N, C-alpha and C positions, 0 to 999 in steps of 0.2 A: 506831252502826255503826263510828264512829271508835275507840271504846273496844275493841270486839271485835277490830278489826284490830290495835290496839296490843297487845292481850293475845296474839294469835296470834304477832306478831313476837317478843314476850318469850319465849313458850314455845319458838319455833324457836331463839332464841339460846341458851336453857338446854340444849336438846337438843344443839346443835352444840358447846357447851362440854364437855358430858359425853363426846361422841364424840371430840373432839380430845384431851381429857384421857386417855381410854382409849388412843388412838393413841400419845400421848407415853409412856404407861406401857410399851407394847409396844416402842416405839422405844428407850426407855431400857434395857429389858432386853436388846434385841438388841445395843446398844452394849456392854453389860456382858459379853454372851456372846462378842462378837468380841475384846474385851480379854482375857477369860479364855483363849480359844484361843491368842492370841499369847503370853501369859505361860506357859501350859502347854507350848507348843512350846519356849520358851527353857529352862524349868526341867526338865521331865520328859524332853524329847527332846534335851537339850543334848549328851548322849553321842553320839547319831547325828550331830548337826551337827559335832562336833569331828572326825569322820572325813572330812569333805568339805573339800577345799581351797577351794571356792568359798564366798563369804560371802552368796550369794543367799538361802539359806534363813533364816539369822539376820536378814538385812535384811528379808525378808518378814514375819518374826515381829514386828519392831519396827514395821513399817508397820501391821500388824494392831492392835497396841497403840495406836498413834497414832490410827488411824481410829476405833477403839472409843471412845477418849477424846473425840474430836470429836463422835461420835454421842451419847454420854452428856451432854456439855455442851449440845448442841443440844436434847436431850430435856428437860433441866432448864429451858432458856430457854423452850421451848414450853409447859411447865407454868405457868411464871410469867406468860407472855403470856396464857394461857387464863384463869387464875384472876383476874388483875387487869384483864382485858378492855382491854388497852392495844393500840391499833391499830399504834403504832410498833413495839412488840415483835413483834407478829404479822407485820409486814412483814419485820423482820430474820429471824424464824424461817422464813418462806417462802423468803427468798433463800438461807439456809443449806441448807434442804432441797433446793432446786433445784441449788445448787452441788455438794452431795454426790452427788445423783442423776446429774448430768452427768459428774462425775469417775468414778463407777462405770461408767457406760455407755462413756465414752471409754477407760478403762483396759481394759475387757473387749474392746472393738473392736480396740484397738492390740495387745493380747496375741494375739488371733486372727490378725490380719494378720501380726504378727511371726512367729508359729509357721508360718504358711503359706509365708512368704518364706524363712525360714531353716532349713527342714527338713533339707536336706543338711548345712548347717553344724552344726545341732544334733546330728545323728547323729554327726558327727566329734567334737564336744565330748563327747558321751556316751561315745564310745570312750576319750577322754582321761580322763574321770571314772572309768571302769572301771579303766584302767591305774593311775591315781593311788591309788584305793582299795586295789587289790591290793598296791601298793608299801607303803602304810601298814600294811596288815594283816600281811604276811609279814615285814617288816623291823623294825617297831616293837613287835610283840606281845611282852610280858614283858621288854622291854628296860629297863635301869635308867633312871629318870627319865621313863618313858613309861607310868606306872601308869594315867593317865586314858585313854590309848589302849587299854590292855589291858582296862579295865573297859568301855569303849565297845564293843569287839569282842565281848566275852563277852555283854554285854547285847543287842547286835544279833543275834548268832547264836541266842541262846535265845528272845528275843522274837519274831523273825521266822522261827524254825525253819529255819535255813539253815546252810551251812558253806562258808567261803571266799568270796572276792570273786566269782569266776566259777564255781568249783566247789571241792569238797574237795581236788582235786589241787593247788590253789594253795599249800597248806601244805607241799608237798614241796620248795618253793623257799624261799630266804631264810634269815635268821639264826636264826629260832626253832627249826626242826627240827635245825639243826646244833649248837645250844648248849643249848637248854632243853627239847627234846622228851622226853628221857629214855625213849626207846623208843616214844613215842606217834607216831602218824601224823598226828593232828589234835588241836587243843586239846580239853580236856574239855567246853567249852561247845558243841561240835558234837554232843555225845551227846544222844539223845532222853531218856535218864535220866542226868543228869550225876552221876558219882561220880569219886573220885580215880583217875586213870590209865585212865579208860574209853576214852580216845582211842587206845589201842593197837590197837583193832580197827576198821579202816576198812571197814565193811560197812553196806549200807543198813538192815539190821535194827538197827544200833546207832547210826548217826549220820544226820544229815539230809542226804539227797542231793536237791538241788533243782536243776532245770535253770535255768541262768543265774546260780546262786549268790545270795549276799546282795545284790548290786547290783540284781538283778531284783526281789527282794523289797522292797528299799528304794524302788525306782522305783514299784512297785505301791502301797506304803504312801503315798508322797507323792501319787501320782495320785488315790488314794481320798480323801485329805484335800482335795486341790484341788477334786474334784467336790463334796464336802460344802460347802466354803467358797464355791464358785461358786453352789450351790443356795441357801445362806444369803444370799449377796449379792443374788440375784434376788428372794428373799423380802423382803429389806429394801428393795430398789428398789420393789417393788410397794406395800409399806407406805408408802413415801415419797410415791408418787403419791396414795394415799388421803389421807395427811396434808395434802398441798398442796391437795387439793380441799376438805377440811374447813376448812383455814385461810382459803382464799378465801371460803368461804361465811360463816364466822364474822365475818370482816373486813367483808364486805358487810352482814351483819345488824346489826353494831354501828354501821356508818356510817348505815344507814337509821333506826336508833333515835335517833341524834343529830339528824338532819334531819327 
């Protein structure tokens, strides 16, 4: 009878090891995905970020990279603890999972509370952001030494299918139309089919006419990514709960085998 019970305990431990190892594999992949999103934001969307006076978005990308790195390292530690069956490492792994989980929940809660409390102020800051982006677009476009801003604006208008900060009428103001327009009403990147000097015809059939302009498209783009990131965060949090349960079970199983 004792042998049968010992055999059952061993089989249970083996199953828990496999389950925890599979969890760590998914956790490690999730951390790599979060790092990849952060790096992609900095590298591929750096043009968009350069148009914004705030450092919030670049800071968020660095935070994503840091968080992903911590998750990857935690996943590696979990694999080592599982394979080597060391209860001390399992305790450290559980504590790290719990801390990451609490940080995710706290950050989400504070973000929600902050949004609810500062909505009038956020609206004011949003208006300032619109004015700042308009200033950058109409004053710096095609200016000497502002090539990176020019590339960013062209990329923004083509990728998001928009024209001007608030509307295509923004291009009627500023230095660009006075010095560099050469008969064009809007930059060629506003055109649905960009060709040389296609911006001479400011008509909806030729250029992108979007209500709210590029800033609305940019806000929509950011919001969609935040929703995706939020969903991924919830998914990772759920995986962490499962991982903590597996860790506790394996720890208890190893403890019972010793005694």
